[in-house]
C-alpha positions in Angstrom: 46.1 85.5 62.5 42.9 87.5 63.6 39.8 85.8 64.0 36.2 86.7 65.2 36.1 84.5 68.1 35.1 84.3 71.5 37.2 81.6 73.5 39.4 80.2 70.9 39.1 76.7 72.7 35.2 76.8 72.1 35.6 77.6 68.5 34.6 74.0 67.2 31.5 73.8 69.5 30.3 76.9 68.5 30.7 76.6 65.0 28.4 73.5 65.2 25.9 75.3 67.3 25.8 78.1 64.2 25.6 75.2 61.9 22.4 73.7 63.4 21.1 77.5 63.5 21.8 77.9 59.8 19.8 74.8 58.8 16.9 76.4 61.0 15.1 73.1 62.3 16.2 70.7 59.4 19.1 69.5 61.5 19.5 68.7 65.2 22.2 68.2 67.3 22.0 64.9 68.8 25.4 64.9 71.1 28.2 67.1 71.4 29.7 67.5 67.9 26.9 65.2 66.7 24.5 66.4 64.3 22.0 64.7 61.9 18.7 65.6 59.7 15.6 66.1 62.0 13.6 64.1 59.1 15.2 61.1 57.7 13.0 58.5 55.6 12.2 55.5 57.4 13.4 52.9 55.0 16.7 54.5 53.8 20.2 53.5 54.1 21.8 56.2 56.0 25.1 58.1 55.0 27.4 59.3 58.0 30.1 61.8 57.6 32.7 63.3 59.7 36.2 64.6 60.5 37.7 67.6 62.2 36.3 71.0 61.9 38.2 73.9 60.5 37.4 72.7 57.1 34.0 74.2 56.6 31.9 73.7 54.8 32.9 70.1 55.0 32.0 67.6 56.2 29.2 68.8 58.6 28.1 71.3 55.9 27.3 68.4 53.7 24.1 67.3 55.5 20.8 67.8 53.8 18.3 66.8 51.0 20.3 64.3 48.7 23.2 64.5 50.5 24.7 63.2 54.3 22.3 62.0 57.0 24.5 63.0 59.8 27.9 64.2 60.6 30.3 63.6 63.4 32.5 66.6 64.4 35.5 66.6 66.0 37.8 69.6 67.4 40.0 71.6 64.8 41.8 69.4 62.4 41.0 66.6 64.8 39.2 63.3 64.5 35.8 63.0 66.2 35.9 60.7 69.4 34.2 57.2 69.3 31.5 58.2 71.2 30.3 61.3 69.1 30.4 59.0 66.0 28.3 56.4 67.9 25.6 59.2 68.9 25.3 60.1 65.2 25.1 56.6 64.1 22.4 55.9 66.4 20.6 59.2 65.2 20.8 58.4 61.4 20.1 54.4 61.4 16.6 53.5 60.2 17.4 50.0 60.4 19.1 49.4 56.9 22.4 49.9 58.1 24.7 53.2 58.0 27.8 54.0 55.8 30.7 55.6 57.3 32.2 58.3 54.8 35.3 60.1 55.6 39.0 61.0 54.9 42.0 58.8 55.4 43.7 59.9 58.2 44.6 57.6 61.4 42.9 59.3 63.8 39.5 59.3 61.8 40.3 55.6 60.8 40.8 54.5 64.4 37.7 56.4 66.1 35.2 55.4 63.4 36.5 51.6 63.6 35.8 51.8 67.1 32.7 53.5 66.9 31.5 50.8 64.4 32.6 47.9 66.7 30.1 49.7 69.3 27.5 50.2 66.9 27.8 46.5 66.2 27.3 45.6 69.6 23.9 47.4 69.6 22.8 45.7 66.3 23.3 48.4 63.9 25.1 47.1 60.8 27.9 49.6 59.7 30.4 49.6 56.7 33.0 52.2 55.5 34.4 53.8 52.4 37.7 55.6 52.8 38.3 58.8 50.7 41.8 58.6 49.4 41.8 60.8 46.5 45.3 62.9 47.0 47.8 61.8 44.3 50.7 63.4 46.0 50.5 61.3 49.3 51.6 58.0 48.0 52.1 56.0 44.8 49.4 54.3 43.1 50.4 51.0 44.2 49.6 52.2 47.7 46.9 54.3 47.2 45.1 53.0 50.3 47.6 55.1 52.1 46.6 58.5 50.6 44.7 61.3 52.3 41.3 62.4 51.4 41.2 66.0 50.3 38.8 67.9 48.2 37.7 64.9 46.0 35.4 64.2 48.9 33.0 66.8 47.7 32.0 64.8 44.6 32.2 61.8 46.4 29.6 62.9 49.2 27.6 64.2 46.5 27.1 61.1 44.5 27.2 59.0 47.8 24.2 61.2 48.8 22.1 60.3 45.8 23.0 56.6 46.0 22.0 56.5 49.7 18.5 57.7 48.3 18.0 54.8 45.8 19.9 51.7 47.3 18.2 48.9 48.4 20.6 47.6 50.8 24.0 48.8 52.5 26.0 46.6 50.2 24.6 48.4 47.0 25.3 51.9 48.7 29.1 50.5 49.2 29.3 49.6 45.8 28.1 52.8 44.2 30.2 55.0 46.4 33.4 52.9 46.0 33.1 53.3 42.2 32.8 57.2 42.8 35.7 57.1 45.1 37.9 54.7 42.8 37.3 57.2 40.0 38.5 60.6 42.0 41.7 61.9 42.1 43.1 65.4 43.5 46.2 67.4 44.1 46.7 70.9 45.6 49.0 73.6 46.4 49.5 75.7 49.2 50.7 79.6 48.9 50.5 80.3 52.5 49.5 78.7 55.6 46.3 78.3 57.5 46.3 78.5 61.3 44.8 76.7 64.5 42.2 79.3 66.3 43.7 78.0 69.8 47.3 78.8 69.1 46.6 81.4 66.6 50.1 80.5 64.8 50.5 79.6 61.3 50.8 75.7 60.7 54.1 76.1 58.6 56.2 78.6 57.2 57.0 79.3 53.3 59.0 81.8 51.6 57.0 84.6 49.4 58.3 83.1 46.2 57.7 79.5 47.0 54.8 77.3 46.9 53.8 73.6 48.4 53.0 71.1 45.9 50.6 68.4 47.3 49.3 70.2 50.6 47.5 68.4 52.9 44.0 70.0 54.4 45.1 69.7 58.2 47.9 72.5 57.5 50.6 70.5 55.7 52.6 72.5 53.3 53.2 70.0 50.5 55.4 67.2 49.7 57.4 69.2 47.3 58.6 72.8 47.4 58.9 75.0 44.1 58.9 78.7 43.3 56.0 80.5 42.3 54.6 80.3 38.8 52.2 81.7 36.4 48.7 80.3 36.9 48.5 78.4 33.5 51.9 76.8 34.4 50.5 75.8 37.7 47.6 74.5 36.2 49.2 72.3 33.9 51.7 71.1 36.4 48.9 69.8 38.9 46.8 68.2 36.4 49.4 66.4 35.1 50.1 64.8 38.4 46.2 63.9 38.1 46.5 62.5 34.5 49.9 60.7 35.2 48.2 58.6 38.0 46.4 55.2 37.4 43.0 56.8 36.5 42.6 56.1 33.0 41.2 59.2 31.1 41.0 58.7 27.3 39.3 60.8 24.8 35.6 60.9 25.0 35.7 60.2 28.8 33.6 62.4 31.0 34.7 64.1 34.2 33.4 66.5 36.8 35.9 69.1 37.5 36.4 70.7 41.1 38.6 73.6 41.5 38.8 74.1 45.4 39.9 77.4 47.2 41.8 76.4 50.6 40.2 79.4 52.0 41.6 82.6 51.1 42.1 82.1 47.4 39.7 84.1 45.5 37.2 83.1 43.0 39.2 85.0 40.4 42.3 82.7 41.0 40.2 79.8 40.6 38.6 80.7 37.6 41.9 81.5 36.0 43.0 78.0 37.0 39.9 76.6 35.2 40.3 78.3 31.9 43.5 76.4 31.8 42.6 72.9 32.9 39.4 73.2 30.6 41.7 74.0 27.4 43.9 71.2 28.6 41.4 68.7 29.0 39.5 69.5 25.6 42.9 69.2 23.9 43.1 65.6 25.2 39.4 64.9 24.2 38.2 64.7 27.8 34.6 66.1 28.0 33.7 68.2 31.2 30.4 66.7 32.4 30.1 69.6 35.3 32.0 71.9 37.3 32.4 73.1 40.9 34.2 76.0 42.1 35.0 77.8 45.3 35.9 77.3 48.8 34.7 73.9 49.6 37.1 71.9 51.4 39.0 74.7 53.4 41.9 74.7 55.8 40.9 78.0 57.4 42.6 81.1 55.8 45.4 78.9 53.9 45.8 80.4 50.4 46.0 77.7 47.7 43.7 75.7 45.9 43.4 71.9 44.7 42.2 70.3 41.3 40.0 67.2 41.6 38.8 65.2 38.6 36.1 62.3 39.0 35.4 60.2 35.9 31.7 59.4 35.5 30.0 56.8 33.5 26.2 56.0 33.0 26.0 54.7 36.5 27.6 57.7 38.1 26.0 60.4 36.1 22.5 60.0 37.2 23.8 60.2 40.9 25.6 63.2 40.2 22.7 65.0 38.4 20.0 64.3 41.1 19.3 67.5 43.2 20.5 68.0 46.3 20.6 71.0 49.0 23.2 71.7 51.7 25.0 74.5 53.4 28.3 73.2 51.5 26.9 72.3 48.2 23.6 72.5 46.4 22.6 71.3 42.9 19.0 72.3 41.4 
C-alpha cells in the first residue's frame, strides 16, 4: 500500500501536528496526542472525544465551534493512553465537568476509565457516554457490547450543540444518551485498509466478495457475501438497521449518513443514497437531513456504511445549530 509518509511509525504524531496547523491557532496541542480548542467558554460543560488515529477526520477532526472542545488521540487504530486523555481533560475542563464521548472498544473503555479516575482525584467531574451504533456486532439485547462506527458523526454533532446549551453535566449526558440510543449503523467492506507501520492489508477478500458488518479498525465483516448491485446492497444494509430495536414508523424523521470508508467514491455513495431515500419514502419515514462522504474512514478501505438517527423535537434544534470543524461543518 503506497502512502505519502516519512517514518511510518511517526504517522500518528505527524498527522496530529498537521491537524493543529490546519486549525491555524484555533486548536492547541496540550500534550502528545492531546489537543483542545484555544478558546473555550469559561462556564461551559466540556465535551471531550477521542480514539485511535487512522480514521480521519474523526475523532480529532471534530473539534470546533458547536462541536467537541478537545480530543485525545492514540496511535493508528489504537486507544489513547490514560495520560494523554488526562492532559486533554485538564485542558477542556472549565469547572462544570467533562463528558467523555467515544466508541465502544475495549482499549478505549479501559484507558478512558483510568483517566476519569485520575481526573476525579484532581477534582474534575467526568461522565461517559459510549457510542455503540453498529447493529452487526451484537444483538439488540446486548447492544452495550456493540462497536461504535460512523454513527458517531451525528452523535458528536448533536453532543457539541448540547454542550453549548446544557446547564450542567447531567443534562448533557441525558441529551447525548438520547442521540446515541436513537442511532443505528451498519457497513460493508469491499477491500481492506492497511496499517502504515506494516504497509500490509488488514484482511484478504476475494475480488467478487464483500464483508457485511465491517469494523473501522480493519475488520472485514461478520458475514461474507458475493458482490451485488448497489440497489440490492443498499436495501440489504438498510433492512439490517430497520430490523433492529429502534422503532421507526411512518411520519418519523431521521438523519441519514452515507459514509465512505476511505476509497469509495462520492458517485457510489450518491447511488446508494438514492436507493436508501426511495426505501425510506416508501415506508413513510421522512429524511430530516443528509450527510455523505468520507467522515469515518479506515485508511484506504473500500466500502461504506449507512447510519440512521431518529430525531424528535428535542434533538432537531441541536442538529440544526451551526457548527464548524475539519470533519463536519453545518452553516
